[in-house]
C-alpha positions as CSV (number, residue, x, y, z in Angstrom):
1,M,0.0,0.0,-0.1
2,A,1.0,3.6,-0.7
3,A,1.6,6.0,2.0
4,P,-1.2,7.3,4.0
5,G,-0.2,10.8,3.6
6,P,2.7,12.9,2.1
7,G,3.9,14.6,5.0
8,L,4.7,18.4,5.1
9,V,6.0,19.7,1.6
10,S,8.2,22.6,1.7
11,V,9.1,24.4,-1.6
12,F,11.9,26.7,-1.9
13,S,12.7,29.3,-4.6
14,S,16.1,27.9,-5.4
15,P,18.3,24.9,-4.4
16,Q,20.7,27.5,-2.4
17,E,17.7,28.5,-0.1
18,L,16.7,24.8,0.2
19,G,20.1,24.1,1.5
20,A,20.4,26.8,3.9
21,S,16.9,25.7,5.4
22,L,17.9,22.2,5.5
23,A,21.1,22.8,7.5
24,Q,19.2,25.1,9.9
25,L,16.8,22.2,10.3
26,V,19.9,19.7,11.0
27,A,21.4,22.4,13.5
28,E,18.2,22.8,15.3
29,R,17.4,18.9,15.6
30,A,21.0,18.3,16.7
31,A,20.6,21.0,19.6
32,G,17.4,19.6,20.7
33,C,18.8,16.2,20.8
34,L,21.9,17.1,22.7
35,A,20.0,18.9,25.3
36,G,17.7,15.8,25.7
37,S,18.0,13.1,28.1
38,R,19.9,11.0,25.6
39,G,22.5,13.7,25.1
40,R,23.4,12.5,21.5
41,F,22.3,13.3,18.0
42,A,22.3,10.5,15.2
43,L,22.1,11.7,11.7
44,G,21.8,9.5,8.6
45,L,23.2,10.9,5.3
46,S,22.3,10.1,1.6
47,G,24.8,10.8,-1.3
48,G,24.3,12.4,-4.8
49,S,23.6,16.0,-4.8
50,L,22.9,16.0,-1.2
51,V,26.9,16.1,-0.6
52,S,27.6,19.2,-2.0
53,L,24.4,21.0,-0.7
54,L,25.5,20.1,2.9
55,A,28.9,20.8,2.5
56,R,28.2,24.3,1.3
57,E,25.6,24.8,4.1
58,L,26.0,22.8,7.1
59,P,29.5,23.8,8.6
60,A,28.4,27.4,9.0
61,A,25.0,26.4,10.4
62,T,26.6,24.1,13.1
63,A,29.6,26.6,13.9
64,S,28.1,28.1,17.0
65,A,27.7,24.5,18.5
66,G,31.4,23.9,18.9
67,P,33.4,20.7,18.9
68,D,32.1,19.4,22.1
69,A,28.7,19.1,20.7
70,L,30.0,17.7,17.4
71,A,31.7,15.0,19.5
72,R,28.3,13.7,20.5
73,W,27.0,13.3,16.9
74,T,26.8,9.9,15.3
75,L,26.8,10.0,11.5
76,G,25.7,7.1,9.4
77,F,25.0,6.5,5.7
78,C,21.6,5.4,4.4
79,D,23.3,3.4,1.7
80,E,26.6,2.8,0.1
81,R,28.3,1.5,-3.0
82,L,30.9,-1.2,-2.4
83,V,33.8,0.7,-3.9
84,P,37.0,1.9,-2.2
85,F,36.5,5.3,-0.2
86,E,38.9,7.0,-2.8
87,H,36.4,6.0,-5.7
88,A,34.4,8.6,-7.2
89,E,31.2,6.5,-6.4
90,S,31.6,6.4,-2.5
91,T,29.3,8.3,-0.7
92,Y,31.4,8.2,2.6
93,G,34.7,9.2,0.4
94,L,32.8,12.3,-0.9
95,Y,31.5,13.4,2.6
96,R,35.0,12.9,3.8
97,T,36.6,15.3,1.4
98,Q,33.9,17.8,1.0
99,L,32.0,17.9,4.5
100,L,34.0,16.2,7.2
101,S,37.0,18.3,6.5
102,Q,35.0,21.2,7.6
103,L,32.7,19.4,10.3
104,P,35.1,17.9,12.9
105,V,32.7,14.9,14.0
106,P,35.1,12.3,15.5
107,A,36.1,9.5,13.2
108,S,34.8,7.0,15.7
109,Q,31.3,8.5,15.5
110,V,31.3,8.2,11.7
111,L,29.9,4.7,10.9
112,T,31.0,3.3,7.5
113,I,30.9,0.1,5.6
114,D,34.2,-1.9,5.0
115,P,34.6,-1.8,1.4
116,Q,37.2,-4.6,1.4
117,L,34.7,-7.1,2.5
118,S,32.2,-9.0,0.2
119,V,28.7,-7.1,-0.2
120,E,27.1,-9.6,2.2
121,A,29.9,-9.4,4.8
122,A,30.0,-5.6,4.4
123,A,26.1,-5.5,5.2
124,E,26.4,-7.6,8.2
125,D,29.6,-5.6,9.5
126,Y,27.7,-2.5,9.1
127,A,24.7,-4.0,10.8
128,Q,26.9,-4.7,13.8
129,K,28.3,-1.1,13.8
130,L,24.8,0.1,14.0
131,R,24.0,-2.2,16.8
132,Q,26.8,-1.0,18.7
133,A,26.1,2.7,18.1
134,F,22.3,2.2,18.9
135,Q,22.5,-0.1,22.0
136,G,19.1,-0.5,23.5
137,D,17.3,-0.1,20.2
138,S,15.8,-3.2,18.4
139,V,16.2,-1.3,15.3
140,P,18.3,1.7,15.1
141,V,16.5,4.8,15.5
142,F,17.9,7.8,14.0
143,D,17.0,11.4,15.0
144,L,17.1,12.5,11.4
145,L,17.6,10.7,8.0
146,I,18.1,12.9,5.0
147,L,17.1,10.8,1.9
148,G,17.0,11.5,-1.9
149,V,14.6,10.2,-4.3
150,G,15.6,8.9,-7.9
151,P,13.6,9.7,-11.0
152,D,12.2,5.9,-10.8
153,G,11.1,6.6,-7.1
154,H,14.0,4.8,-5.5
155,T,15.4,6.0,-2.2
156,C,18.7,4.6,-0.5
157,S,19.4,1.4,-2.6
158,L,15.7,0.3,-2.6
159,F,14.5,0.1,-6.1
160,P,11.0,-0.4,-7.5
161,G,9.9,-4.1,-7.8
162,H,13.1,-5.3,-5.9
163,P,12.7,-8.1,-3.2
164,L,14.5,-6.0,-0.7
165,L,11.1,-3.9,-0.4
166,Q,9.7,-6.8,1.7
167,E,12.7,-7.0,3.8
168,R,11.5,-6.9,7.6
169,E,14.0,-8.6,9.6
170,R,17.4,-7.2,8.6
171,T,18.3,-3.6,9.4
172,V,21.0,-3.5,6.6
173,A,20.9,-5.5,3.4
174,P,23.2,-6.1,0.6
175,I,22.4,-5.7,-2.9
176,R,24.3,-7.3,-5.8
177,D,22.0,-6.4,-8.7
178,S,21.3,-2.7,-8.3
179,P,19.8,-1.5,-11.7
180,K,21.8,1.9,-11.2
181,P,25.6,1.3,-11.2
182,P,27.7,0.3,-9.4
183,P,25.7,-3.1,-8.8
184,E,26.9,-4.0,-5.4
185,R,25.8,-1.8,-2.5
186,V,24.8,-1.8,1.2
187,T,21.5,-0.3,2.2
188,L,19.5,0.5,5.2
189,T,16.1,-1.3,5.0
190,L,12.5,0.1,5.4
191,P,12.3,-1.0,9.0
192,V,14.9,1.5,9.9
193,L,13.8,4.2,7.8
194,N,10.3,3.9,9.2
195,A,11.9,3.8,12.9
196,A,13.3,7.3,12.3
197,R,12.3,10.3,14.4
198,T,12.4,12.6,11.4
199,V,12.8,11.7,7.7
200,V,13.3,14.5,5.3
201,F,13.3,13.9,1.5
202,V,15.2,16.4,-0.6
203,A,14.5,16.7,-4.5
204,T,15.7,19.4,-6.8
205,G,15.5,20.1,-10.6
206,E,12.8,19.3,-13.2
207,G,14.1,15.8,-13.6
208,K,12.3,15.0,-10.3
209,A,8.8,16.6,-11.0
210,A,7.3,13.6,-12.7
211,V,8.2,11.3,-9.9
212,L,7.2,13.5,-7.1
213,K,3.8,13.9,-8.6
214,R,3.5,10.0,-8.8
215,I,4.6,9.7,-5.2
216,L,2.7,12.7,-3.5
217,E,-0.3,12.9,-5.6
218,A,-0.9,9.6,-7.4
219,R,0.4,7.8,-4.2
220,E,2.0,4.9,-6.2
221,P,3.9,2.5,-4.1
222,L,7.2,3.4,-5.1
223,P,10.1,2.8,-2.7
224,A,10.1,6.5,-1.4
225,A,6.3,6.4,-0.8
226,L,6.8,3.4,1.4
227,V,8.9,5.4,3.9
228,Q,6.2,6.3,6.5
229,P,7.9,6.9,9.9
230,H,5.8,5.0,12.5
231,T,5.9,7.6,15.1
232,G,8.1,10.3,13.4
233,E,7.9,13.2,11.2
234,L,8.0,13.0,7.5
235,R,9.1,16.2,5.5
236,W,9.9,17.0,1.8
237,F,12.1,19.9,0.8
238,L,11.8,20.6,-2.9
239,D,12.9,23.5,-5.1
240,E,10.3,25.1,-7.3
241,A,11.5,23.2,-10.5
242,A,11.0,19.7,-8.8
243,A,7.6,20.9,-7.4
244,R,6.2,22.4,-10.7
245,L,3.7,19.5,-11.3
246,L,2.3,19.4,-7.9
247,S,-1.2,20.6,-7.1
248,L,-1.3,19.5,-3.4
249,P,-1.1,22.2,-0.6
250,V,2.7,23.0,0.1
251,E,4.5,25.3,2.3
252,K,6.1,28.1,0.0
253,H,9.4,29.7,1.0
254,S,10.7,32.8,-1.0
255,A,14.0,34.5,-0.8
256,L,13.5,37.9,0.8
């Protein structure tokens, strides 16, 4: 079944304004979590265009928090390609170069796959790292997950019609046959995505407009539409080009 509701849809006048608002949201959620009873902030990141967007905006948004606060962040990755970190397709490798060089989260708090393992062993190794980081959670509960959506409606490495959409037991799964190269990947599964306290989908550009209409209005059961946090908040951050085909109510943000 498709989603019972699309969540809050925010439309920004430009990708730059979207990026600034997203970085502010991350900073606010981090501050709130660090001030709470658990005293930590767990953030899950996706790759693609999000890397440069966050690298441009997040360091300044979190600068006032200081290194003591960042020491209590935990960073994970929503999916990863099974390639060396130096490879152009490595999500962690891109974040390491573009963002983490400016955002001093301790290396011990950044959870990555081991790309030297087989894809099955890499998935189990990453699941073990999550169990260690999220002790006490039967399923890892991220405070904030930032997800992308592909033109086919995929999110993470969960693709339309793929058996992994039915996965209910594993928190992390290997995929050998990704229709988008490279074929071997490690991905969080729907139980983890739907356990998050907040999920934000980010989509920019005209190339995303048609699939967003299918997800948010036609309510087709594409992978991204299956992300419905059980008790958490679901949000969509879109620029005007990505939102151009939507007729549902949206929250509009305009540059001053």
